[in-house]
N, CA, C and O atoms as a GROMACS GRO file, in nm:
protein
  476
    1MET      N    1   0.088  -0.112  -0.011
    1MET     CA    2   0.002   0.006   0.001
    1MET      C    3   0.094   0.114  -0.006
    1MET      O    4   0.199   0.117   0.058
    2THR      N    5   0.054   0.205  -0.085
    2THR     CA    6   0.135   0.333  -0.092
    2THR      C    7   0.087   0.446   0.012
    2THR      O    8  -0.019   0.433   0.072
    3PRO      N    9   0.168   0.551   0.028
    3PRO     CA   10   0.113   0.652   0.118
    3PRO      C   11  -0.017   0.719   0.073
    3PRO      O   12  -0.103   0.752   0.154
    4GLN      N   13  -0.030   0.741  -0.065
    4GLN     CA   14  -0.137   0.800  -0.117
    4GLN      C   15  -0.278   0.711  -0.106
    4GLN      O   16  -0.391   0.758  -0.094
    5GLU      N   17  -0.239   0.570  -0.112
    5GLU     CA   18  -0.369   0.479  -0.096
    5GLU      C   19  -0.398   0.479   0.062
    5GLU      O   20  -0.515   0.481   0.100
    6LEU      N   21  -0.310   0.478   0.138
    6LEU     CA   22  -0.332   0.472   0.292
    6LEU      C   23  -0.411   0.593   0.329
    6LEU      O   24  -0.513   0.581   0.398
    7ARG      N   25  -0.368   0.713   0.283
    7ARG     CA   26  -0.445   0.844   0.316
    7ARG      C   27  -0.589   0.829   0.261
    7ARG      O   28  -0.688   0.839   0.334
    8ALA      N   29  -0.596   0.804   0.121
    8ALA     CA   30  -0.734   0.784   0.069
    8ALA      C   31  -0.825   0.688   0.133
    8ALA      O   32  -0.945   0.712   0.149
    9PHE      N   33  -0.764   0.575   0.172
    9PHE     CA   34  -0.852   0.478   0.243
    9PHE      C   35  -0.912   0.524   0.383
    9PHE      O   36  -1.027   0.508   0.423
   10CYS      N   37  -0.803   0.585   0.448
   10CYS     CA   38  -0.849   0.637   0.593
   10CYS      C   39  -0.951   0.746   0.574
   10CYS      O   40  -1.037   0.759   0.661
   11LEU      N   41  -0.948   0.825   0.472
   11LEU     CA   42  -1.036   0.952   0.458
   11LEU      C   43  -1.171   0.889   0.382
   11LEU      O   44  -1.264   0.963   0.351
   12SER      N   45  -1.174   0.757   0.358
   12SER     CA   46  -1.302   0.718   0.280
   12SER      C   47  -1.405   0.674   0.381
   12SER      O   48  -1.512   0.629   0.340
   13PHE      N   49  -1.383   0.684   0.503
   13PHE     CA   50  -1.492   0.651   0.615
   13PHE      C   51  -1.574   0.770   0.646
   13PHE      O   52  -1.529   0.885   0.641
   14ASN      N   53  -1.691   0.742   0.674
   14ASN     CA   54  -1.798   0.859   0.722
   14ASN      C   55  -1.719   0.941   0.820
   14ASN      O   56  -1.652   0.887   0.908
   15ALA      N   57  -1.726   1.076   0.805
   15ALA     CA   58  -1.682   1.181   0.888
   15ALA      C   59  -1.538   1.167   0.917
   15ALA      O   60  -1.494   1.232   1.012
   16ALA      N   61  -1.452   1.085   0.843
   16ALA     CA   62  -1.305   1.101   0.871
   16ALA      C   63  -1.248   1.225   0.826
   16ALA      O   64  -1.288   1.284   0.725
   17VAL      N   65  -1.152   1.265   0.902
   17VAL     CA   66  -1.069   1.386   0.864
   17VAL      C   67  -0.929   1.364   0.904
   17VAL      O   68  -0.902   1.290   1.000
   18GLU      N   69  -0.830   1.430   0.828
   18GLU     CA   70  -0.703   1.438   0.855
   18GLU      C   71  -0.653   1.552   0.932
   18GLU      O   72  -0.694   1.664   0.900
   19ASP      N   73  -0.571   1.542   1.028
   19ASP     CA   74  -0.538   1.648   1.111
   19ASP      C   75  -0.393   1.633   1.144
   19ASP      O   76  -0.346   1.520   1.130
   20PHE      N   77  -0.311   1.733   1.186
   20PHE     CA   78  -0.162   1.744   1.206
   20PHE      C   79  -0.161   1.805   1.342
   20PHE      O   80  -0.119   1.920   1.348
   21PRO      N   81  -0.198   1.749   1.446
   21PRO     CA   82  -0.178   1.818   1.582
   21PRO      C   83  -0.038   1.799   1.645
   21PRO      O   84  -0.007   1.872   1.740
   22PHE      N   85   0.044   1.710   1.601
   22PHE     CA   86   0.176   1.701   1.652
   22PHE      C   87   0.287   1.779   1.572
   22PHE      O   88   0.368   1.852   1.629
   23ASN      N   89   0.283   1.760   1.445
   23ASN     CA   90   0.388   1.831   1.345
   23ASN      C   91   0.326   1.802   1.213
   23ASN      O   92   0.240   1.716   1.197
   24PRO      N   93   0.377   1.885   1.111
   24PRO     CA   94   0.328   1.868   0.965
   24PRO      C   95   0.368   1.739   0.902
   24PRO      O   96   0.328   1.711   0.789
   25GLU      N   97   0.441   1.664   0.965
   25GLU     CA   98   0.482   1.521   0.888
   25GLU      C   99   0.388   1.406   0.951
   25GLU      O  100   0.376   1.296   0.898
   26THR      N  101   0.325   1.443   1.064
   26THR     CA  102   0.243   1.316   1.121
   26THR      C  103   0.088   1.345   1.083
   26THR      O  104   0.024   1.444   1.119
   27SER      N  105   0.049   1.254   1.015
   27SER     CA  106  -0.109   1.254   0.980
   27SER      C  107  -0.178   1.179   1.101
   27SER      O  108  -0.138   1.073   1.148
   28VAL      N  109  -0.281   1.248   1.142
   28VAL     CA  110  -0.370   1.187   1.240
   28VAL      C  111  -0.510   1.171   1.180
   28VAL      O  112  -0.570   1.274   1.147
   29PHE      N  113  -0.560   1.065   1.165
   29PHE     CA  114  -0.690   1.042   1.103
   29PHE      C  115  -0.793   1.017   1.214
   29PHE      O  116  -0.779   0.920   1.290
   30LYS      N  117  -0.909   1.111   1.227
   30LYS     CA  118  -0.989   1.108   1.309
   30LYS      C  119  -1.139   1.087   1.272
   30LYS      O  120  -1.171   1.119   1.158
   31VAL      N  121  -1.227   1.042   1.350
   31VAL     CA  122  -1.372   1.039   1.342
   31VAL      C  123  -1.432   1.104   1.452
   31VAL      O  124  -1.419   1.063   1.567
   32LEU      N  125  -1.506   1.217   1.417
   32LEU     CA  126  -1.572   1.305   1.529
   32LEU      C  127  -1.479   1.345   1.646
   32LEU      O  128  -1.520   1.351   1.762
   33GLY      N  129  -1.342   1.373   1.609
   33GLY     CA  130  -1.241   1.419   1.710
   33GLY      C  131  -1.173   1.305   1.778
   33GLY      O  132  -1.089   1.326   1.865
   34LYS      N  133  -1.208   1.185   1.739
   34LYS     CA  134  -1.132   1.076   1.803
   34LYS      C  135  -1.041   0.995   1.694
   34LYS      O  136  -1.084   0.959   1.584
   35MET      N  137  -0.914   0.973   1.741
   35MET     CA  138  -0.812   0.928   1.651
   35MET      C  139  -0.839   0.775   1.627
   35MET      O  140  -0.876   0.700   1.718
   36PHE      N  141  -0.818   0.734   1.502
   36PHE     CA  142  -0.833   0.588   1.465
   36PHE      C  143  -0.704   0.538   1.383
   36PHE      O  144  -0.681   0.418   1.366
   37ALA      N  145  -0.623   0.640   1.336
   37ALA     CA  146  -0.493   0.602   1.274
   37ALA      C  147  -0.408   0.718   1.283
   37ALA      O  148  -0.453   0.833   1.282
   38LEU      N  149  -0.271   0.684   1.293
   38LEU     CA  150  -0.168   0.790   1.308
   38LEU      C  151  -0.045   0.739   1.218
   38LEU      O  152  -0.004   0.624   1.231
   39THR      N  153   0.005   0.819   1.135
   39THR     CA  154   0.114   0.787   1.045
   39THR      C  155   0.190   0.894   0.998
   39THR      O  156   0.137   1.004   0.984
   40GLY      N  157   0.327   0.872   0.968
   40GLY     CA  158   0.409   0.964   0.898
   40GLY      C  159   0.419   0.924   0.750
   40GLY      O  160   0.505   0.846   0.711
   41LEU      N  161   0.321   0.986   0.665
   41LEU     CA  162   0.307   0.936   0.539
   41LEU      C  163   0.449   0.946   0.442
   41LEU      O  164   0.463   0.892   0.333
   42GLY      N  165   0.535   1.018   0.505
   42GLY     CA  166   0.664   1.031   0.428
   42GLY      C  167   0.773   0.949   0.481
   42GLY      O  168   0.885   0.959   0.430
   43ALA      N  169   0.750   0.865   0.581
   43ALA     CA  170   0.835   0.781   0.648
   43ALA      C  171   0.866   0.651   0.558
   43ALA      O  172   0.787   0.613   0.472
   44ARG      N  173   0.985   0.586   0.583
   44ARG     CA  174   1.014   0.442   0.526
   44ARG      C  175   1.087   0.372   0.630
   44ARG      O  176   1.190   0.418   0.678
   45PRO      N  177   1.037   0.261   0.668
   45PRO     CA  178   0.910   0.193   0.600
   45PRO      C  179   0.785   0.281   0.646
   45PRO      O  180   0.784   0.352   0.746
   46LEU      N  181   0.682   0.263   0.558
   46LEU     CA  182   0.562   0.318   0.599
   46LEU      C  183   0.484   0.240   0.707
   46LEU      O  184   0.448   0.124   0.690
   47THR      N  185   0.463   0.305   0.810
   47THR     CA  186   0.378   0.245   0.929
   47THR      C  187   0.248   0.323   0.967
   47THR      O  188   0.234   0.441   0.936
   48VAL      N  189   0.163   0.260   1.028
   48VAL     CA  190   0.047   0.320   1.068
   48VAL      C  191   0.008   0.270   1.216
   48VAL      O  192   0.006   0.149   1.238
   49ASN      N  193  -0.019   0.350   1.305
   49ASN     CA  194  -0.068   0.311   1.433
   49ASN      C  195  -0.233   0.292   1.427
   49ASN      O  196  -0.311   0.377   1.383
   50LEU      N  197  -0.265   0.179   1.473
   50LEU     CA  198  -0.415   0.139   1.459
   50LEU      C  199  -0.470   0.085   1.586
   50LEU      O  200  -0.405  -0.002   1.645
   51LYS      N  201  -0.582   0.128   1.633
   51LYS     CA  202  -0.647   0.069   1.742
   51LYS      C  203  -0.686  -0.074   1.722
   51LYS      O  204  -0.721  -0.114   1.611
   52CYS      N  205  -0.679  -0.159   1.834
   52CYS     CA  206  -0.714  -0.302   1.810
   52CYS      C  207  -0.768  -0.364   1.928
   52CYS      O  208  -0.733  -0.324   2.039
   53ASP      N  209  -0.847  -0.454   1.915
   53ASP     CA  210  -0.897  -0.520   2.033
   53ASP      C  211  -0.787  -0.588   2.090
   53ASP      O  212  -0.713  -0.651   2.015
   54PRO      N  213  -0.762  -0.584   2.219
   54PRO     CA  214  -0.637  -0.643   2.298
   54PRO      C  215  -0.622  -0.775   2.261
   54PRO      O  216  -0.509  -0.797   2.215
   55GLU      N  217  -0.703  -0.880   2.265
   55GLU     CA  218  -0.684  -1.009   2.224
   55GLU      C  219  -0.636  -1.021   2.087
   55GLU      O  220  -0.539  -1.093   2.064
   56ASP      N  221  -0.692  -0.960   1.999
   56ASP     CA  222  -0.656  -0.962   1.848
   56ASP      C  223  -0.517  -0.898   1.826
   56ASP      O  224  -0.444  -0.940   1.737
   57ALA      N  225  -0.481  -0.800   1.903
   57ALA     CA  226  -0.356  -0.720   1.902
   57ALA      C  227  -0.234  -0.829   1.930
   57ALA      O  228  -0.140  -0.841   1.851
   58VAL      N  229  -0.244  -0.894   2.031
   58VAL     CA  230  -0.146  -0.999   2.075
   58VAL      C  231  -0.143  -1.113   1.963
   58VAL      O  232  -0.033  -1.150   1.921
   59ARG      N  233  -0.252  -1.165   1.917
   59ARG     CA  234  -0.270  -1.253   1.809
   59ARG      C  235  -0.200  -1.219   1.679
   59ARG      O  236  -0.129  -1.297   1.616
   60LEU      N  237  -0.226  -1.095   1.645
   60LEU     CA  238  -0.169  -1.042   1.508
   60LEU      C  239  -0.021  -1.018   1.536
   60LEU      O  240   0.054  -1.050   1.444
   61ARG      N  241   0.028  -0.974   1.632
   61ARG     CA  242   0.175  -0.957   1.658
   61ARG      C  243   0.236  -1.099   1.650
   61ARG      O  244   0.345  -1.109   1.593
   62GLY      N  245   0.182  -1.202   1.697
   62GLY     CA  246   0.249  -1.328   1.684
   62GLY      C  247   0.244  -1.387   1.540
   62GLY      O  248   0.336  -1.455   1.495
   63GLU      N  249   0.128  -1.357   1.466
   63GLU     CA  250   0.104  -1.404   1.340
   63GLU      C  251   0.201  -1.333   1.235
   63GLU      O  252   0.248  -1.394   1.139
   64HIS      N  253   0.225  -1.208   1.258
   64HIS     CA  254   0.297  -1.122   1.166
   64HIS      C  255   0.416  -1.059   1.236
   64HIS      O  256   0.434  -0.937   1.235
   65GLU      N  257   0.502  -1.147   1.301
   65GLU     CA  258   0.617  -1.088   1.360
   65GLU      C  259   0.692  -0.989   1.298
   65GLU      O  260   0.732  -1.012   1.183
   66GLY      N  261   0.720  -0.880   1.354
   66GLY     CA  262   0.813  -0.769   1.280
   66GLY      C  263   0.728  -0.687   1.200
   66GLY      O  264   0.771  -0.572   1.186
   67LEU      N  265   0.618  -0.714   1.144
   67LEU     CA  266   0.524  -0.637   1.060
   67LEU      C  267   0.423  -0.566   1.138
   67LEU      O  268   0.383  -0.454   1.106
   68ILE      N  269   0.374  -0.639   1.258
   68ILE     CA  270   0.274  -0.583   1.339
   68ILE      C  271   0.337  -0.589   1.483
   68ILE      O  272   0.364  -0.697   1.535
   69VAL      N  273   0.354  -0.488   1.534
   69VAL     CA  274   0.421  -0.463   1.676
   69VAL      C  275   0.346  -0.375   1.764
   69VAL      O  276   0.264  -0.293   1.720
   70PRO      N  277   0.375  -0.393   1.904
   70PRO     CA  278   0.301  -0.296   1.990
   70PRO      C  279   0.306  -0.145   1.940
   70PRO      O  280   0.401  -0.101   1.876
   71GLY      N  281   0.207  -0.076   1.972
   71GLY     CA  282   0.188   0.057   1.920
   71GLY      C  283   0.301   0.142   1.966
   71GLY      O  284   0.326   0.150   2.086
   72TYR      N  285   0.373   0.208   1.873
   72TYR     CA  286   0.490   0.302   1.918
   72TYR      C  287   0.416   0.422   1.980
   72TYR      O  288   0.322   0.480   1.927
   73HIS      N  289   0.469   0.451   2.095
   73HIS     CA  290   0.424   0.565   2.177
   73HIS      C  291   0.276   0.566   2.207
   73HIS      O  292   0.217   0.671   2.234
   74MET      N  293   0.214   0.447   2.201
   74MET     CA  294   0.076   0.444   2.231
   74MET      C  295   0.049   0.341   2.343
   74MET      O  296   0.145   0.275   2.383
   75ASN      N  297  -0.067   0.321   2.395
   75ASN     CA  298  -0.106   0.219   2.487
   75ASN      C  299  -0.085   0.078   2.414
   75ASN      O  300  -0.157   0.043   2.320
   76LYS      N  301   0.009   0.006   2.460
   76LYS     CA  302   0.040  -0.111   2.387
   76LYS      C  303  -0.056  -0.234   2.402
   76LYS      O  304  -0.041  -0.338   2.339
   77ARG      N  305  -0.155  -0.211   2.494
   77ARG     CA  306  -0.258  -0.302   2.499
   77ARG      C  307  -0.371  -0.288   2.383
   77ARG      O  308  -0.434  -0.385   2.338
   78HIS      N  309  -0.386  -0.162   2.346
   78HIS     CA  310  -0.498  -0.121   2.259
   78HIS      C  311  -0.455  -0.082   2.119
   78HIS      O  312  -0.538  -0.062   2.030
   79TRP      N  313  -0.320  -0.072   2.100
   79TRP     CA  314  -0.261  -0.008   1.976
   79TRP      C  315  -0.156  -0.092   1.914
   79TRP      O  316  -0.073  -0.140   1.990
   80ASN      N  317  -0.148  -0.116   1.786
   80ASN     CA  318  -0.051  -0.178   1.711
   80ASN      C  319   0.008  -0.087   1.608
   80ASN      O  320  -0.063  -0.001   1.556
   81THR      N  321   0.138  -0.103   1.576
   81THR     CA  322   0.203  -0.034   1.479
   81THR      C  323   0.210  -0.130   1.370
   81THR      O  324   0.257  -0.240   1.395
   82VAL      N  325   0.164  -0.101   1.237
   82VAL     CA  326   0.154  -0.197   1.125
   82VAL      C  327   0.238  -0.137   1.016
   82VAL      O  328   0.226  -0.021   0.978
   83THR      N  329   0.324  -0.225   0.970
   83THR     CA  330   0.404  -0.195   0.845
   83THR      C  331   0.316  -0.213   0.722
   83THR      O  332   0.265  -0.323   0.698
   84VAL      N  333   0.296  -0.110   0.643
   84VAL     CA  334   0.200  -0.119   0.545
   84VAL      C  335   0.258  -0.132   0.402
   84VAL      O  336   0.188  -0.159   0.305
   85ASP      N  337   0.392  -0.111   0.397
   85ASP     CA  338   0.456  -0.117   0.264
   85ASP      C  339   0.551  -0.249   0.259
   85ASP      O  340   0.648  -0.261   0.184
   86GLY      N  341   0.509  -0.334   0.342
   86GLY     CA  342   0.603  -0.461   0.348
   86GLY      C  343   0.530  -0.569   0.290
   86GLY      O  344   0.468  -0.555   0.185
   87ASP      N  345   0.536  -0.688   0.362
   87ASP     CA  346   0.474  -0.811   0.313
   87ASP      C  347   0.339  -0.847   0.357
   87ASP      O  348   0.288  -0.954   0.325
   88LEU      N  349   0.274  -0.754   0.434
   88LEU     CA  350   0.134  -0.771   0.459
   88LEU      C  351   0.043  -0.747   0.341
   88LEU      O  352   0.053  -0.648   0.268
   89PRO      N  353  -0.046  -0.843   0.326
   89PRO     CA  354  -0.138  -0.816   0.217
   89PRO      C  355  -0.224  -0.680   0.231
   89PRO      O  356  -0.269  -0.646   0.340
   90ASP      N  357  -0.242  -0.610   0.121
   90ASP     CA  358  -0.322  -0.484   0.126
   90ASP      C  359  -0.467  -0.505   0.184
   90ASP      O  360  -0.526  -0.418   0.247
   91ARG      N  361  -0.516  -0.622   0.158
   91ARG     CA  362  -0.641  -0.651   0.213
   91ARG      C  363  -0.650  -0.659   0.364
   91ARG      O  364  -0.747  -0.612   0.423
   92LEU      N  365  -0.554  -0.717   0.424
   92LEU     CA  366  -0.532  -0.725   0.566
   92LEU      C  367  -0.516  -0.590   0.625
   92LEU      O  368  -0.581  -0.561   0.725
   93VAL      N  369  -0.432  -0.502   0.567
   93VAL     CA  370  -0.422  -0.367   0.606
   93VAL      C  371  -0.541  -0.302   0.616
   93VAL      O  372  -0.572  -0.240   0.718
   94ARG      N  373  -0.617  -0.309   0.510
   94ARG     CA  374  -0.750  -0.243   0.491
   94ARG      C  375  -0.835  -0.292   0.596
   94ARG      O  376  -0.905  -0.209   0.652
   95GLU      N  377  -0.843  -0.414   0.632
   95GLU     CA  378  -0.933  -0.474   0.744
   95GLU      C  379  -0.889  -0.423   0.870
   95GLU      O  380  -0.978  -0.400   0.952
   96LEU      N  381  -0.761  -0.400   0.906
   96LEU     CA  382  -0.709  -0.343   1.023
   96LEU      C  383  -0.752  -0.203   1.046
   96LEU      O  384  -0.788  -0.159   1.155
   97ILE      N  385  -0.745  -0.134   0.930
   97ILE     CA  386  -0.783   0.019   0.951
   97ILE      C  387  -0.925   0.029   0.968
   97ILE      O  388  -0.967   0.117   1.043
   98GLU      N  389  -1.007  -0.048   0.909
   98GLU     CA  390  -1.149  -0.052   0.915
   98GLU      C  391  -1.181  -0.096   1.062
   98GLU      O  392  -1.262  -0.031   1.128
   99ASP      N  393  -1.124  -0.196   1.110
   99ASP     CA  394  -1.128  -0.233   1.248
   99ASP      C  395  -1.103  -0.125   1.356
   99ASP      O  396  -1.170  -0.115   1.459
  100SER      N  397  -1.007  -0.052   1.324
  100SER     CA  398  -0.959   0.061   1.414
  100SER      C  399  -1.074   0.164   1.421
  100SER      O  400  -1.114   0.212   1.527
  101TYR      N  401  -1.123   0.193   1.298
  101TYR     CA  402  -1.221   0.301   1.276
  101TYR      C  403  -1.351   0.245   1.354
  101TYR      O  404  -1.411   0.319   1.432
  102ASP      N  405  -1.390   0.119   1.331
  102ASP     CA  406  -1.515   0.060   1.405
  102ASP      C  407  -1.498   0.073   1.540
  102ASP      O  408  -1.591   0.120   1.606
  103LEU      N  409  -1.378   0.033   1.601
  103LEU     CA  410  -1.359   0.042   1.748
  103LEU      C  411  -1.376   0.182   1.799
  103LEU      O  412  -1.440   0.201   1.903
  104VAL      N  413  -1.325   0.275   1.734
  104VAL     CA  414  -1.336   0.411   1.785
  104VAL      C  415  -1.483   0.458   1.774
  104VAL      O  416  -1.536   0.516   1.868
  105VAL      N  417  -1.549   0.430   1.656
  105VAL     CA  418  -1.684   0.473   1.640
  105VAL      C  419  -1.779   0.402   1.765
  105VAL      O  420  -1.873   0.462   1.817
  106ALA      N  421  -1.739   0.268   1.802
  106ALA     CA  422  -1.834   0.195   1.892
  106ALA      C  423  -1.812   0.268   2.025
  106ALA      O  424  -1.903   0.259   2.108
  107GLY      N  425  -1.708   0.338   2.055
  107GLY     CA  426  -1.695   0.405   2.176
  107GLY      C  427  -1.752   0.552   2.174
  107GLY      O  428  -1.732   0.624   2.273
  108LEU      N  429  -1.820   0.598   2.073
  108LEU     CA  430  -1.885   0.722   2.056
  108LEU      C  431  -2.035   0.700   2.117
  108LEU      O  432  -2.093   0.592   2.118
  109PRO      N  433  -2.083   0.818   2.166
  109PRO     CA  434  -2.233   0.816   2.208
  109PRO      C  435  -2.314   0.760   2.091
  109PRO      O  436  -2.283   0.761   1.972
  110ARG      N  437  -2.428   0.710   2.150
  110ARG     CA  438  -2.519   0.643   2.048
  110ARG      C  439  -2.573   0.739   1.944
  110ARG      O  440  -2.597   0.701   1.829
  111ALA      N  441  -2.590   0.852   1.979
  111ALA     CA  442  -2.656   0.946   1.883
  111ALA      C  443  -2.556   0.991   1.765
  111ALA      O  444  -2.595   1.030   1.655
  112GLU      N  445  -2.413   0.978   1.806
  112GLU     CA  446  -2.314   1.014   1.714
  112GLU      C  447  -2.300   0.882   1.616
  112GLU      O  448  -2.295   0.891   1.494
  113ARG      N  449  -2.296   0.782   1.673
  113ARG     CA  450  -2.307   0.644   1.601
  113ARG      C  451  -2.407   0.639   1.494
  113ARG      O  452  -2.377   0.604   1.380
  114LEU      N  453  -2.530   0.673   1.530
  114LEU     CA  454  -2.649   0.674   1.444
  114LEU      C  455  -2.633   0.768   1.340
  114LEU      O  456  -2.676   0.739   1.228
  115ARG      N  457  -2.572   0.886   1.363
  115ARG     CA  458  -2.535   0.977   1.265
  115ARG      C  459  -2.436   0.932   1.153
  115ARG      O  460  -2.441   0.972   1.036
  116LEU      N  461  -2.355   0.853   1.198
  116LEU     CA  462  -2.250   0.777   1.110
  116LEU      C  463  -2.311   0.662   1.046
  116LEU      O  464  -2.245   0.604   0.960
  117ASP      N  465  -2.432   0.620   1.075
  117ASP     CA  466  -2.492   0.494   1.019
  117ASP      C  467  -2.418   0.371   1.069
  117ASP      O  468  -2.401   0.273   0.996
  118ARG      N  469  -2.374   0.378   1.197
  118ARG     CA  470  -2.310   0.255   1.258
  118ARG      C  471  -2.367   0.247   1.405
  118ARG      O  472  -2.302   0.293   1.499
  119PRO      N  473  -2.485   0.189   1.420
  119PRO     CA  474  -2.548   0.169   1.539
  119PRO      C  475  -2.471   0.078   1.632
  119PRO      O  476  -2.516   0.052   1.744
   0.00000   0.00000   0.00000
């Protein structure tokens, strides 16, 4: 997955926006003010921090050693850092991004979830 594809996919979700709260090189993708992905689109290798169910996070790290690791500068229980321009299939990367978005949306108040069409 290229940086352009990563950015476009993150922005394809309902109410997703790109923000730069840390510095101009670090893209933070949010839904209604809550972060679901963080990446340096110019970095090599290209990685993205994604929210993950704690049990799935540990399983994925074991299955994809070196490509999915505990979230860099994040809560290691709930976040993984995923190398997206390596050997992981793009389909898996897309699923992980969508799962991250869904987990963040699930934590929003019901009225906001309904507004996003995700009860």
